[in-house]
mmCIF file of the N, C-alpha and C atoms, coordinates in Angstrom:
data_MODEL
# 
_entry.id   MODEL 
# 
loop_
_atom_site.group_PDB 
_atom_site.id 
_atom_site.type_symbol 
_atom_site.label_atom_id 
_atom_site.label_alt_id 
_atom_site.label_comp_id 
_atom_site.label_asym_id 
_atom_site.label_entity_id 
_atom_site.label_seq_id 
_atom_site.pdbx_PDB_ins_code 
_atom_site.Cartn_x 
_atom_site.Cartn_y 
_atom_site.Cartn_z 
_atom_site.occupancy 
_atom_site.B_iso_or_equiv 
_atom_site.pdbx_formal_charge 
_atom_site.auth_seq_id 
_atom_site.auth_comp_id 
_atom_site.auth_asym_id 
_atom_site.auth_atom_id 
_atom_site.pdbx_PDB_model_num 
ATOM 1   N N  . UNK A 1 1  ? 9.179   8.029   1.431   1.00 0.00 ? 1  UNK A N  1 
ATOM 2   C CA . UNK A 1 1  ? 9.297   8.020   2.868   1.00 0.00 ? 1  UNK A CA 1 
ATOM 3   C C  . UNK A 1 1  ? 9.513   9.447   3.392   1.00 0.00 ? 1  UNK A C  1 
ATOM 4   N N  . UNK A 1 2  ? 10.246  10.242  2.647   1.00 0.00 ? 2  UNK A N  1 
ATOM 5   C CA . UNK A 1 2  ? 10.486  11.621  3.076   1.00 0.00 ? 2  UNK A CA 1 
ATOM 6   C C  . UNK A 1 2  ? 9.175   12.393  3.155   1.00 0.00 ? 2  UNK A C  1 
ATOM 7   N N  . UNK A 1 3  ? 8.326   12.239  2.141   1.00 0.00 ? 3  UNK A N  1 
ATOM 8   C CA . UNK A 1 3  ? 7.032   12.915  2.133   1.00 0.00 ? 3  UNK A CA 1 
ATOM 9   C C  . UNK A 1 3  ? 6.161   12.400  3.270   1.00 0.00 ? 3  UNK A C  1 
ATOM 10  N N  . UNK A 1 4  ? 6.172   11.105  3.493   1.00 0.00 ? 4  UNK A N  1 
ATOM 11  C CA . UNK A 1 4  ? 5.367   10.532  4.571   1.00 0.00 ? 4  UNK A CA 1 
ATOM 12  C C  . UNK A 1 4  ? 5.818   11.075  5.920   1.00 0.00 ? 4  UNK A C  1 
ATOM 13  N N  . UNK A 1 5  ? 7.112   11.107  6.149   1.00 0.00 ? 5  UNK A N  1 
ATOM 14  C CA . UNK A 1 5  ? 7.613   11.632  7.427   1.00 0.00 ? 5  UNK A CA 1 
ATOM 15  C C  . UNK A 1 5  ? 7.210   13.091  7.632   1.00 0.00 ? 5  UNK A C  1 
ATOM 16  N N  . UNK A 1 6  ? 7.223   13.871  6.566   1.00 0.00 ? 6  UNK A N  1 
ATOM 17  C CA . UNK A 1 6  ? 6.886   15.291  6.651   1.00 0.00 ? 6  UNK A CA 1 
ATOM 18  C C  . UNK A 1 6  ? 5.395   15.517  6.875   1.00 0.00 ? 6  UNK A C  1 
ATOM 19  N N  . UNK A 1 7  ? 4.557   14.684  6.267   1.00 0.00 ? 7  UNK A N  1 
ATOM 20  C CA . UNK A 1 7  ? 3.099   14.892  6.296   1.00 0.00 ? 7  UNK A CA 1 
ATOM 21  C C  . UNK A 1 7  ? 2.349   13.733  6.946   1.00 0.00 ? 7  UNK A C  1 
ATOM 22  N N  . UNK A 1 8  ? 3.008   13.018  7.798   1.00 0.00 ? 8  UNK A N  1 
ATOM 23  C CA . UNK A 1 8  ? 2.457   11.798  8.397   1.00 0.00 ? 8  UNK A CA 1 
ATOM 24  C C  . UNK A 1 8  ? 1.050   11.976  8.973   1.00 0.00 ? 8  UNK A C  1 
ATOM 25  N N  . UNK A 1 9  ? 0.818   13.058  9.684   1.00 0.00 ? 9  UNK A N  1 
ATOM 26  C CA . UNK A 1 9  ? -0.483  13.281  10.327  1.00 0.00 ? 9  UNK A CA 1 
ATOM 27  C C  . UNK A 1 9  ? -1.604  13.533  9.323   1.00 0.00 ? 9  UNK A C  1 
ATOM 28  N N  . UNK A 1 10 ? -1.264  13.948  8.116   1.00 0.00 ? 10 UNK A N  1 
ATOM 29  C CA . UNK A 1 10 ? -2.260  14.268  7.093   1.00 0.00 ? 10 UNK A CA 1 
ATOM 30  C C  . UNK A 1 10 ? -2.583  13.086  6.183   1.00 0.00 ? 10 UNK A C  1 
ATOM 31  N N  . UNK A 1 11 ? -1.816  12.026  6.265   1.00 0.00 ? 11 UNK A N  1 
ATOM 32  C CA . UNK A 1 11 ? -1.951  10.904  5.323   1.00 0.00 ? 11 UNK A CA 1 
ATOM 33  C C  . UNK A 1 11 ? -2.779  9.795   5.954   1.00 0.00 ? 11 UNK A C  1 
ATOM 34  N N  . UNK A 1 12 ? -3.859  9.421   5.266   1.00 0.00 ? 12 UNK A N  1 
ATOM 35  C CA . UNK A 1 12 ? -4.750  8.374   5.756   1.00 0.00 ? 12 UNK A CA 1 
ATOM 36  C C  . UNK A 1 12 ? -4.441  7.017   5.128   1.00 0.00 ? 12 UNK A C  1 
ATOM 37  N N  . UNK A 1 13 ? -3.890  7.041   3.915   1.00 0.00 ? 13 UNK A N  1 
ATOM 38  C CA . UNK A 1 13 ? -3.666  5.795   3.186   1.00 0.00 ? 13 UNK A CA 1 
ATOM 39  C C  . UNK A 1 13 ? -2.507  5.997   2.205   1.00 0.00 ? 13 UNK A C  1 
ATOM 40  N N  . UNK A 1 14 ? -1.720  4.947   2.016   1.00 0.00 ? 14 UNK A N  1 
ATOM 41  C CA . UNK A 1 14 ? -0.607  4.981   1.074   1.00 0.00 ? 14 UNK A CA 1 
ATOM 42  C C  . UNK A 1 14 ? -0.826  3.882   0.043   1.00 0.00 ? 14 UNK A C  1 
ATOM 43  N N  . UNK A 1 15 ? -0.602  4.224   -1.222  1.00 0.00 ? 15 UNK A N  1 
ATOM 44  C CA . UNK A 1 15 ? -0.650  3.228   -2.299  1.00 0.00 ? 15 UNK A CA 1 
ATOM 45  C C  . UNK A 1 15 ? 0.778   2.979   -2.732  1.00 0.00 ? 15 UNK A C  1 
ATOM 46  N N  . UNK A 1 16 ? 1.195   1.740   -2.616  1.00 0.00 ? 16 UNK A N  1 
ATOM 47  C CA . UNK A 1 16 ? 2.565   1.354   -2.959  1.00 0.00 ? 16 UNK A CA 1 
ATOM 48  C C  . UNK A 1 16 ? 2.585   0.434   -4.153  1.00 0.00 ? 16 UNK A C  1 
ATOM 49  N N  . UNK A 1 17 ? 3.590   0.585   -4.975  1.00 0.00 ? 17 UNK A N  1 
ATOM 50  C CA . UNK A 1 17 ? 3.844   -0.396  -6.020  1.00 0.00 ? 17 UNK A CA 1 
ATOM 51  C C  . UNK A 1 17 ? 4.806   -1.413  -5.429  1.00 0.00 ? 17 UNK A C  1 
ATOM 52  N N  . UNK A 1 18 ? 4.710   -2.636  -5.851  1.00 0.00 ? 18 UNK A N  1 
ATOM 53  C CA . UNK A 1 18 ? 5.610   -3.673  -5.347  1.00 0.00 ? 18 UNK A CA 1 
ATOM 54  C C  . UNK A 1 18 ? 7.044   -3.397  -5.782  1.00 0.00 ? 18 UNK A C  1 
ATOM 55  N N  . UNK A 1 19 ? 7.212   -2.870  -6.993  1.00 0.00 ? 19 UNK A N  1 
ATOM 56  C CA . UNK A 1 19 ? 8.541   -2.594  -7.531  1.00 0.00 ? 19 UNK A CA 1 
ATOM 57  C C  . UNK A 1 19 ? 8.729   -1.091  -7.665  1.00 0.00 ? 19 UNK A C  1 
ATOM 58  N N  . UNK A 1 20 ? 9.687   -0.570  -6.922  1.00 0.00 ? 20 UNK A N  1 
ATOM 59  C CA . UNK A 1 20 ? 9.978   0.864   -6.967  1.00 0.00 ? 20 UNK A CA 1 
ATOM 60  C C  . UNK A 1 20 ? 11.491  1.039   -7.053  1.00 0.00 ? 20 UNK A C  1 
ATOM 61  N N  . UNK A 1 21 ? 11.955  2.207   -7.501  1.00 0.00 ? 21 UNK A N  1 
ATOM 62  C CA . UNK A 1 21 ? 13.382  2.379   -7.776  1.00 0.00 ? 21 UNK A CA 1 
ATOM 63  C C  . UNK A 1 21 ? 14.335  2.316   -6.581  1.00 0.00 ? 21 UNK A C  1 
ATOM 64  N N  . UNK A 1 22 ? 14.028  2.958   -5.478  1.00 0.00 ? 22 UNK A N  1 
ATOM 65  C CA . UNK A 1 22 ? 14.987  3.014   -4.373  1.00 0.00 ? 22 UNK A CA 1 
ATOM 66  C C  . UNK A 1 22 ? 14.737  1.971   -3.287  1.00 0.00 ? 22 UNK A C  1 
ATOM 67  N N  . UNK A 1 23 ? 13.480  1.733   -2.990  1.00 0.00 ? 23 UNK A N  1 
ATOM 68  C CA . UNK A 1 23 ? 13.098  0.721   -1.996  1.00 0.00 ? 23 UNK A CA 1 
ATOM 69  C C  . UNK A 1 23 ? 11.991  -0.122  -2.602  1.00 0.00 ? 23 UNK A C  1 
ATOM 70  N N  . UNK A 1 24 ? 11.983  -1.384  -2.292  1.00 0.00 ? 24 UNK A N  1 
ATOM 71  C CA . UNK A 1 24 ? 10.892  -2.224  -2.775  1.00 0.00 ? 24 UNK A CA 1 
ATOM 72  C C  . UNK A 1 24 ? 9.619   -1.875  -2.019  1.00 0.00 ? 24 UNK A C  1 
ATOM 73  N N  . UNK A 1 25 ? 8.497   -2.303  -2.545  1.00 0.00 ? 25 UNK A N  1 
ATOM 74  C CA . UNK A 1 25 ? 7.228   -2.091  -1.860  1.00 0.00 ? 25 UNK A CA 1 
ATOM 75  C C  . UNK A 1 25 ? 7.210   -2.748  -0.496  1.00 0.00 ? 25 UNK A C  1 
ATOM 76  N N  . UNK A 1 26 ? 7.850   -3.909  -0.407  1.00 0.00 ? 26 UNK A N  1 
ATOM 77  C CA . UNK A 1 26 ? 7.914   -4.622  0.866   1.00 0.00 ? 26 UNK A CA 1 
ATOM 78  C C  . UNK A 1 26 ? 8.721   -3.846  1.909   1.00 0.00 ? 26 UNK A C  1 
ATOM 79  N N  . UNK A 1 27 ? 9.847   -3.318  1.490   1.00 0.00 ? 27 UNK A N  1 
ATOM 80  C CA . UNK A 1 27 ? 10.685  -2.516  2.400   1.00 0.00 ? 27 UNK A CA 1 
ATOM 81  C C  . UNK A 1 27 ? 9.955   -1.247  2.831   1.00 0.00 ? 27 UNK A C  1 
ATOM 82  N N  . UNK A 1 28 ? 9.317   -0.598  1.881   1.00 0.00 ? 28 UNK A N  1 
ATOM 83  C CA . UNK A 1 28 ? 8.595   0.637   2.183   1.00 0.00 ? 28 UNK A CA 1 
ATOM 84  C C  . UNK A 1 28 ? 7.432   0.361   3.123   1.00 0.00 ? 28 UNK A C  1 
ATOM 85  N N  . UNK A 1 29 ? 6.706   -0.720  2.876   1.00 0.00 ? 29 UNK A N  1 
ATOM 86  C CA . UNK A 1 29 ? 5.604   -1.133  3.751   1.00 0.00 ? 29 UNK A CA 1 
ATOM 87  C C  . UNK A 1 29 ? 6.105   -1.303  5.182   1.00 0.00 ? 29 UNK A C  1 
ATOM 88  N N  . UNK A 1 30 ? 7.208   -2.004  5.333   1.00 0.00 ? 30 UNK A N  1 
ATOM 89  C CA . UNK A 1 30 ? 7.785   -2.253  6.654   1.00 0.00 ? 30 UNK A CA 1 
ATOM 90  C C  . UNK A 1 30 ? 8.158   -0.926  7.340   1.00 0.00 ? 30 UNK A C  1 
ATOM 91  N N  . UNK A 1 31 ? 8.787   -0.020  6.603   1.00 0.00 ? 31 UNK A N  1 
ATOM 92  C CA . UNK A 1 31 ? 9.166   1.286   7.155   1.00 0.00 ? 31 UNK A CA 1 
ATOM 93  C C  . UNK A 1 31 ? 7.934   2.098   7.572   1.00 0.00 ? 31 UNK A C  1 
ATOM 94  N N  . UNK A 1 32 ? 6.922   2.111   6.708   1.00 0.00 ? 32 UNK A N  1 
ATOM 95  C CA . UNK A 1 32 ? 5.695   2.842   7.024   1.00 0.00 ? 32 UNK A CA 1 
ATOM 96  C C  . UNK A 1 32 ? 5.071   2.319   8.305   1.00 0.00 ? 32 UNK A C  1 
ATOM 97  N N  . UNK A 1 33 ? 4.966   1.010   8.420   1.00 0.00 ? 33 UNK A N  1 
ATOM 98  C CA . UNK A 1 33 ? 4.354   0.390   9.603   1.00 0.00 ? 33 UNK A CA 1 
ATOM 99  C C  . UNK A 1 33 ? 5.190   0.611   10.854  1.00 0.00 ? 33 UNK A C  1 
ATOM 100 N N  . UNK A 1 34 ? 6.503   0.721   10.703  1.00 0.00 ? 34 UNK A N  1 
ATOM 101 C CA . UNK A 1 34 ? 7.361   1.032   11.854  1.00 0.00 ? 34 UNK A CA 1 
ATOM 102 C C  . UNK A 1 34 ? 7.115   2.454   12.338  1.00 0.00 ? 34 UNK A C  1 
ATOM 103 N N  . UNK A 1 35 ? 6.887   3.369   11.402  1.00 0.00 ? 35 UNK A N  1 
ATOM 104 C CA . UNK A 1 35 ? 6.635   4.757   11.765  1.00 0.00 ? 35 UNK A CA 1 
ATOM 105 C C  . UNK A 1 35 ? 5.232   4.954   12.321  1.00 0.00 ? 35 UNK A C  1 
ATOM 106 N N  . UNK A 1 36 ? 4.274   4.272   11.707  1.00 0.00 ? 36 UNK A N  1 
ATOM 107 C CA . UNK A 1 36 ? 2.876   4.429   12.136  1.00 0.00 ? 36 UNK A CA 1 
ATOM 108 C C  . UNK A 1 36 ? 2.142   3.114   11.894  1.00 0.00 ? 36 UNK A C  1 
ATOM 109 N N  . UNK A 1 37 ? 1.948   2.375   12.948  1.00 0.00 ? 37 UNK A N  1 
ATOM 110 C CA . UNK A 1 37 ? 1.393   1.020   12.827  1.00 0.00 ? 37 UNK A CA 1 
ATOM 111 C C  . UNK A 1 37 ? -0.038  0.984   12.310  1.00 0.00 ? 37 UNK A C  1 
ATOM 112 N N  . UNK A 1 38 ? -0.759  2.111   12.386  1.00 0.00 ? 38 UNK A N  1 
ATOM 113 C CA . UNK A 1 38 ? -2.149  2.136   11.935  1.00 0.00 ? 38 UNK A CA 1 
ATOM 114 C C  . UNK A 1 38 ? -2.316  2.631   10.497  1.00 0.00 ? 38 UNK A C  1 
ATOM 115 N N  . UNK A 1 39 ? -1.231  2.940   9.809   1.00 0.00 ? 39 UNK A N  1 
ATOM 116 C CA . UNK A 1 39 ? -1.351  3.463   8.448   1.00 0.00 ? 39 UNK A CA 1 
ATOM 117 C C  . UNK A 1 39 ? -1.941  2.391   7.528   1.00 0.00 ? 39 UNK A C  1 
ATOM 118 N N  . UNK A 1 40 ? -2.896  2.798   6.726   1.00 0.00 ? 40 UNK A N  1 
ATOM 119 C CA . UNK A 1 40 ? -3.510  1.870   5.777   1.00 0.00 ? 40 UNK A CA 1 
ATOM 120 C C  . UNK A 1 40 ? -2.680  1.880   4.500   1.00 0.00 ? 40 UNK A C  1 
ATOM 121 N N  . UNK A 1 41 ? -2.376  0.689   4.011   1.00 0.00 ? 41 UNK A N  1 
ATOM 122 C CA . UNK A 1 41 ? -1.533  0.554   2.823   1.00 0.00 ? 41 UNK A CA 1 
ATOM 123 C C  . UNK A 1 41 ? -2.217  -0.347  1.803   1.00 0.00 ? 41 UNK A C  1 
ATOM 124 N N  . UNK A 1 42 ? -2.342  0.174   0.587   1.00 0.00 ? 42 UNK A N  1 
ATOM 125 C CA . UNK A 1 42 ? -2.858  -0.590  -0.543  1.00 0.00 ? 42 UNK A CA 1 
ATOM 126 C C  . UNK A 1 42 ? -1.672  -0.888  -1.443  1.00 0.00 ? 42 UNK A C  1 
ATOM 127 N N  . UNK A 1 43 ? -1.509  -2.124  -1.796  1.00 0.00 ? 43 UNK A N  1 
ATOM 128 C CA . UNK A 1 43 ? -0.423  -2.520  -2.679  1.00 0.00 ? 43 UNK A CA 1 
ATOM 129 C C  . UNK A 1 43 ? -0.934  -2.607  -4.103  1.00 0.00 ? 43 UNK A C  1 
ATOM 130 N N  . UNK A 1 44 ? -0.164  -2.068  -5.023  1.00 0.00 ? 44 UNK A N  1 
ATOM 131 C CA . UNK A 1 44 ? -0.509  -2.110  -6.447  1.00 0.00 ? 44 UNK A CA 1 
ATOM 132 C C  . UNK A 1 44 ? 0.584   -2.866  -7.176  1.00 0.00 ? 44 UNK A C  1 
ATOM 133 N N  . UNK A 1 45 ? 0.161   -3.753  -8.084  1.00 0.00 ? 45 UNK A N  1 
ATOM 134 C CA . UNK A 1 45 ? 1.147   -4.529  -8.826  1.00 0.00 ? 45 UNK A CA 1 
ATOM 135 C C  . UNK A 1 45 ? 0.539   -5.108  -10.087 1.00 0.00 ? 45 UNK A C  1 
ATOM 136 N N  . UNK A 1 46 ? 1.391   -5.382  -11.031 1.00 0.00 ? 46 UNK A N  1 
ATOM 137 C CA . UNK A 1 46 ? 0.979   -6.095  -12.230 1.00 0.00 ? 46 UNK A CA 1 
ATOM 138 C C  . UNK A 1 46 ? 1.066   -7.597  -12.019 1.00 0.00 ? 46 UNK A C  1 
ATOM 139 N N  . UNK A 1 47 ? 1.681   -8.005  -10.906 1.00 0.00 ? 47 UNK A N  1 
ATOM 140 C CA . UNK A 1 47 ? 1.768   -9.419  -10.568 1.00 0.00 ? 47 UNK A CA 1 
ATOM 141 C C  . UNK A 1 47 ? 0.430   -9.916  -10.039 1.00 0.00 ? 47 UNK A C  1 
ATOM 142 N N  . UNK A 1 48 ? 0.255   -11.197 -9.992  1.00 0.00 ? 48 UNK A N  1 
ATOM 143 C CA . UNK A 1 48 ? -0.956  -11.843 -9.522  1.00 0.00 ? 48 UNK A CA 1 
ATOM 144 C C  . UNK A 1 48 ? -1.244  -11.482 -8.057  1.00 0.00 ? 48 UNK A C  1 
ATOM 145 N N  . UNK A 1 49 ? -2.482  -11.092 -7.773  1.00 0.00 ? 49 UNK A N  1 
ATOM 146 C CA . UNK A 1 49 ? -2.874  -10.657 -6.435  1.00 0.00 ? 49 UNK A CA 1 
ATOM 147 C C  . UNK A 1 49 ? -2.567  -11.698 -5.364  1.00 0.00 ? 49 UNK A C  1 
ATOM 148 N N  . UNK A 1 50 ? -2.961  -12.926 -5.605  1.00 0.00 ? 50 UNK A N  1 
ATOM 149 C CA . UNK A 1 50 ? -2.769  -13.973 -4.600  1.00 0.00 ? 50 UNK A CA 1 
ATOM 150 C C  . UNK A 1 50 ? -1.289  -14.197 -4.312  1.00 0.00 ? 50 UNK A C  1 
ATOM 151 N N  . UNK A 1 51 ? -0.496  -14.207 -5.354  1.00 0.00 ? 51 UNK A N  1 
ATOM 152 C CA . UNK A 1 51 ? 0.947   -14.399 -5.219  1.00 0.00 ? 51 UNK A CA 1 
ATOM 153 C C  . UNK A 1 51 ? 1.576   -13.279 -4.385  1.00 0.00 ? 51 UNK A C  1 
ATOM 154 N N  . UNK A 1 52 ? 1.169   -12.043 -4.665  1.00 0.00 ? 52 UNK A N  1 
ATOM 155 C CA . UNK A 1 52 ? 1.739   -10.880 -3.988  1.00 0.00 ? 52 UNK A CA 1 
ATOM 156 C C  . UNK A 1 52 ? 1.249   -10.776 -2.549  1.00 0.00 ? 52 UNK A C  1 
ATOM 157 N N  . UNK A 1 53 ? -0.046  -10.890 -2.337  1.00 0.00 ? 53 UNK A N  1 
ATOM 158 C CA . UNK A 1 53 ? -0.598  -10.667 -1.000  1.00 0.00 ? 53 UNK A CA 1 
ATOM 159 C C  . UNK A 1 53 ? -0.186  -11.753 -0.010  1.00 0.00 ? 53 UNK A C  1 
ATOM 160 N N  . UNK A 1 54 ? 0.183   -12.928 -0.486  1.00 0.00 ? 54 UNK A N  1 
ATOM 161 C CA . UNK A 1 54 ? 0.661   -13.995 0.400   1.00 0.00 ? 54 UNK A CA 1 
ATOM 162 C C  . UNK A 1 54 ? 1.864   -13.517 1.207   1.00 0.00 ? 54 UNK A C  1 
ATOM 163 N N  . UNK A 1 55 ? 2.675   -12.660 0.610   1.00 0.00 ? 55 UNK A N  1 
ATOM 164 C CA . UNK A 1 55 ? 3.876   -12.148 1.284   1.00 0.00 ? 55 UNK A CA 1 
ATOM 165 C C  . UNK A 1 55 ? 3.530   -11.170 2.405   1.00 0.00 ? 55 UNK A C  1 
ATOM 166 N N  . UNK A 1 56 ? 2.278   -10.716 2.448   1.00 0.00 ? 56 UNK A N  1 
ATOM 167 C CA . UNK A 1 56 ? 1.866   -9.712  3.428   1.00 0.00 ? 56 UNK A CA 1 
ATOM 168 C C  . UNK A 1 56 ? 0.837   -10.239 4.425   1.00 0.00 ? 56 UNK A C  1 
ATOM 169 N N  . UNK A 1 57 ? 0.551   -11.522 4.386   1.00 0.00 ? 57 UNK A N  1 
ATOM 170 C CA . UNK A 1 57 ? -0.445  -12.115 5.280   1.00 0.00 ? 57 UNK A CA 1 
ATOM 171 C C  . UNK A 1 57 ? -0.044  -11.843 6.738   1.00 0.00 ? 57 UNK A C  1 
ATOM 172 N N  . UNK A 1 58 ? -1.009  -11.353 7.502   1.00 0.00 ? 58 UNK A N  1 
ATOM 173 C CA . UNK A 1 58 ? -0.790  -11.089 8.916   1.00 0.00 ? 58 UNK A CA 1 
ATOM 174 C C  . UNK A 1 58 ? -0.004  -9.825  9.206   1.00 0.00 ? 58 UNK A C  1 
ATOM 175 N N  . UNK A 1 59 ? 0.262   -9.027  8.181   1.00 0.00 ? 59 UNK A N  1 
ATOM 176 C CA . UNK A 1 59 ? 1.072   -7.822  8.380   1.00 0.00 ? 59 UNK A CA 1 
ATOM 177 C C  . UNK A 1 59 ? 0.248   -6.535  8.264   1.00 0.00 ? 59 UNK A C  1 
ATOM 178 N N  . UNK A 1 60 ? -1.064  -6.660  8.065   1.00 0.00 ? 60 UNK A N  1 
ATOM 179 C CA . UNK A 1 60 ? -1.930  -5.485  8.074   1.00 0.00 ? 60 UNK A CA 1 
ATOM 180 C C  . UNK A 1 60 ? -2.098  -4.773  6.749   1.00 0.00 ? 60 UNK A C  1 
ATOM 181 N N  . UNK A 1 61 ? -1.907  -5.478  5.657   1.00 0.00 ? 61 UNK A N  1 
ATOM 182 C CA . UNK A 1 61 ? -2.134  -4.875  4.345   1.00 0.00 ? 61 UNK A CA 1 
ATOM 183 C C  . UNK A 1 61 ? -3.617  -4.545  4.211   1.00 0.00 ? 61 UNK A C  1 
ATOM 184 N N  . UNK A 1 62 ? -3.930  -3.322  3.776   1.00 0.00 ? 62 UNK A N  1 
ATOM 185 C CA . UNK A 1 62 ? -5.318  -2.872  3.701   1.00 0.00 ? 62 UNK A CA 1 
ATOM 186 C C  . UNK A 1 62 ? -6.005  -3.180  2.383   1.00 0.00 ? 62 UNK A C  1 
ATOM 187 N N  . UNK A 1 63 ? -5.240  -3.546  1.372   1.00 0.00 ? 63 UNK A N  1 
ATOM 188 C CA . UNK A 1 63 ? -5.854  -3.863  0.099   1.00 0.00 ? 63 UNK A CA 1 
ATOM 189 C C  . UNK A 1 63 ? -4.831  -4.087  -0.994  1.00 0.00 ? 63 UNK A C  1 
ATOM 190 N N  . UNK A 1 64 ? -5.361  -4.488  -2.129  1.00 0.00 ? 64 UNK A N  1 
ATOM 191 C CA . UNK A 1 64 ? -4.536  -4.740  -3.305  1.00 0.00 ? 64 UNK A CA 1 
ATOM 192 C C  . UNK A 1 64 ? -5.305  -4.249  -4.515  1.00 0.00 ? 64 UNK A C  1 
ATOM 193 N N  . UNK A 1 65 ? -4.585  -3.662  -5.461  1.00 0.00 ? 65 UNK A N  1 
ATOM 194 C CA . UNK A 1 65 ? -5.204  -3.250  -6.711  1.00 0.00 ? 65 UNK A CA 1 
ATOM 195 C C  . UNK A 1 65 ? -4.300  -3.687  -7.860  1.00 0.00 ? 65 UNK A C  1 
ATOM 196 N N  . UNK A 1 66 ? -4.897  -4.445  -8.751  1.00 0.00 ? 66 UNK A N  1 
ATOM 197 C CA . UNK A 1 66 ? -4.166  -5.018  -9.897  1.00 0.00 ? 66 UNK A CA 1 
ATOM 198 C C  . UNK A 1 66 ? -3.956  -3.963  -10.976 1.00 0.00 ? 66 UNK A C  1 
ATOM 199 N N  . UNK A 1 67 ? -2.729  -3.844  -11.459 1.00 0.00 ? 67 UNK A N  1 
ATOM 200 C CA . UNK A 1 67 ? -2.433  -2.928  -12.568 1.00 0.00 ? 67 UNK A CA 1 
ATOM 201 C C  . UNK A 1 67 ? -2.660  -3.648  -13.885 1.00 0.00 ? 67 UNK A C  1 
ATOM 202 N N  . UNK A 1 68 ? -3.070  -2.974  -14.897 1.00 0.00 ? 68 UNK A N  1 
ATOM 203 C CA . UNK A 1 68 ? -3.531  -1.586  -14.882 1.00 0.00 ? 68 UNK A CA 1 
ATOM 204 C C  . UNK A 1 68 ? -4.929  -1.509  -14.261 1.00 0.00 ? 68 UNK A C  1 
ATOM 205 N N  . UNK A 1 69 ? -5.231  -0.392  -13.650 1.00 0.00 ? 69 UNK A N  1 
ATOM 206 C CA . UNK A 1 69 ? -6.534  -0.239  -13.010 1.00 0.00 ? 69 UNK A CA 1 
ATOM 207 C C  . UNK A 1 69 ? -7.198  1.061   -13.453 1.00 0.00 ? 69 UNK A C  1 
ATOM 208 N N  . UNK A 1 70 ? -8.485  1.103   -13.263 1.00 0.00 ? 70 UNK A N  1 
ATOM 209 C CA . UNK A 1 70 ? -9.280  2.286   -13.623 1.00 0.00 ? 70 UNK A CA 1 
ATOM 210 C C  . UNK A 1 70 ? -9.478  3.150   -12.380 1.00 0.00 ? 70 UNK A C  1 
ATOM 211 N N  . UNK A 1 71 ? -9.961  4.346   -12.598 1.00 0.00 ? 71 UNK A N  1 
ATOM 212 C CA . UNK A 1 71 ? -10.292 5.236   -11.478 1.00 0.00 ? 71 UNK A CA 1 
ATOM 213 C C  . UNK A 1 71 ? -11.354 4.581   -10.599 1.00 0.00 ? 71 UNK A C  1 
ATOM 214 N N  . UNK A 1 72 ? -12.304 3.898   -11.211 1.00 0.00 ? 72 UNK A N  1 
ATOM 215 C CA . UNK A 1 72 ? -13.353 3.220   -10.437 1.00 0.00 ? 72 UNK A CA 1 
ATOM 216 C C  . UNK A 1 72 ? -12.751 2.131   -9.553  1.00 0.00 ? 72 UNK A C  1 
ATOM 217 N N  . UNK A 1 73 ? -11.807 1.356   -10.083 1.00 0.00 ? 73 UNK A N  1 
ATOM 218 C CA . UNK A 1 73 ? -11.135 0.326   -9.274  1.00 0.00 ? 73 UNK A CA 1 
ATOM 219 C C  . UNK A 1 73 ? -10.362 0.953   -8.116  1.00 0.00 ? 73 UNK A C  1 
ATOM 220 N N  . UNK A 1 74 ? -9.690  2.065   -8.400  1.00 0.00 ? 74 UNK A N  1 
ATOM 221 C CA . UNK A 1 74 ? -8.934  2.768   -7.369  1.00 0.00 ? 74 UNK A CA 1 
ATOM 222 C C  . UNK A 1 74 ? -9.869  3.291   -6.283  1.00 0.00 ? 74 UNK A C  1 
ATOM 223 N N  . UNK A 1 75 ? -10.974 3.899   -6.696  1.00 0.00 ? 75 UNK A N  1 
ATOM 224 C CA . UNK A 1 75 ? -11.959 4.412   -5.733  1.00 0.00 ? 75 UNK A CA 1 
ATOM 225 C C  . UNK A 1 75 ? -12.486 3.279   -4.852  1.00 0.00 ? 75 UNK A C  1 
ATOM 226 N N  . UNK A 1 76 ? -12.800 2.138   -5.447  1.00 0.00 ? 76 UNK A N  1 
ATOM 227 C CA . UNK A 1 76 ? -13.305 1.001   -4.677  1.00 0.00 ? 76 UNK A CA 1 
ATOM 228 C C  . UNK A 1 76 ? -12.263 0.499   -3.672  1.00 0.00 ? 76 UNK A C  1 
ATOM 229 N N  . UNK A 1 77 ? -11.018 0.417   -4.103  1.00 0.00 ? 77 UNK A N  1 
ATOM 230 C CA . UNK A 1 77 ? -9.942  -0.039  -3.211  1.00 0.00 ? 77 UNK A CA 1 
ATOM 231 C C  . UNK A 1 77 ? -9.765  0.939   -2.056  1.00 0.00 ? 77 UNK A C  1 
ATOM 232 N N  . UNK A 1 78 ? -9.813  2.229   -2.350  1.00 0.00 ? 78 UNK A N  1 
ATOM 233 C CA . UNK A 1 78 ? -9.693  3.240   -1.299  1.00 0.00 ? 78 UNK A CA 1 
ATOM 234 C C  . UNK A 1 78 ? -10.872 3.189   -0.348  1.00 0.00 ? 78 UNK A C  1 
ATOM 235 N N  . UNK A 1 79 ? -12.079 3.040   -0.874  1.00 0.00 ? 79 UNK A N  1 
ATOM 236 C CA . UNK A 1 79 ? -13.276 2.941   -0.015  1.00 0.00 ? 79 UNK A CA 1 
ATOM 237 C C  . UNK A 1 79 ? -13.184 1.740   0.910   1.00 0.00 ? 79 UNK A C  1 
ATOM 238 N N  . UNK A 1 80 ? -12.738 0.597   0.388   1.00 0.00 ? 80 UNK A N  1 
ATOM 239 C CA . UNK A 1 80 ? -12.587 -0.598  1.226   1.00 0.00 ? 80 UNK A CA 1 
ATOM 240 C C  . UNK A 1 80 ? -11.521 -0.378  2.299   1.00 0.00 ? 80 UNK A C  1 
ATOM 241 N N  . UNK A 1 81 ? -10.395 0.212   1.917   1.00 0.00 ? 81 UNK A N  1 
ATOM 242 C CA . UNK A 1 81 ? -9.293  0.413   2.860   1.00 0.00 ? 81 UNK A CA 1 
ATOM 243 C C  . UNK A 1 81 ? -9.636  1.419   3.963   1.00 0.00 ? 81 UNK A C  1 
ATOM 244 N N  . UNK A 1 82 ? -10.379 2.442   3.581   1.00 0.00 ? 82 UNK A N  1 
ATOM 245 C CA . UNK A 1 82 ? -10.685 3.505   4.525   1.00 0.00 ? 82 UNK A CA 1 
ATOM 246 C C  . UNK A 1 82 ? -11.995 3.294   5.274   1.00 0.00 ? 82 UNK A C  1 
ATOM 247 N N  . UNK A 1 83 ? -12.730 2.272   4.865   1.00 0.00 ? 83 UNK A N  1 
ATOM 248 C CA . UNK A 1 83 ? -13.971 1.929   5.551   1.00 0.00 ? 83 UNK A CA 1 
ATOM 249 C C  . UNK A 1 83 ? -15.046 2.894   5.253   1.00 0.00 ? 83 UNK A C  1 
# 
């Protein structure tokens, strides 16, 4: 969040893990959207996509990428999120 606040205007997309040490992915997603409602967010997790994304329905999640993923999968997720 500190980096995002400092470089907010330069950031087009954020990739979040569902489980992180200080804030959960859900908490971080909420904070990001409070700061900038148009920020695109891709969620990454080793958990099942359908199970995870259900928690974000209607909240503007831009994508999901299942871990482990390849560079090609990451590129595709970013292309979809960024249009």
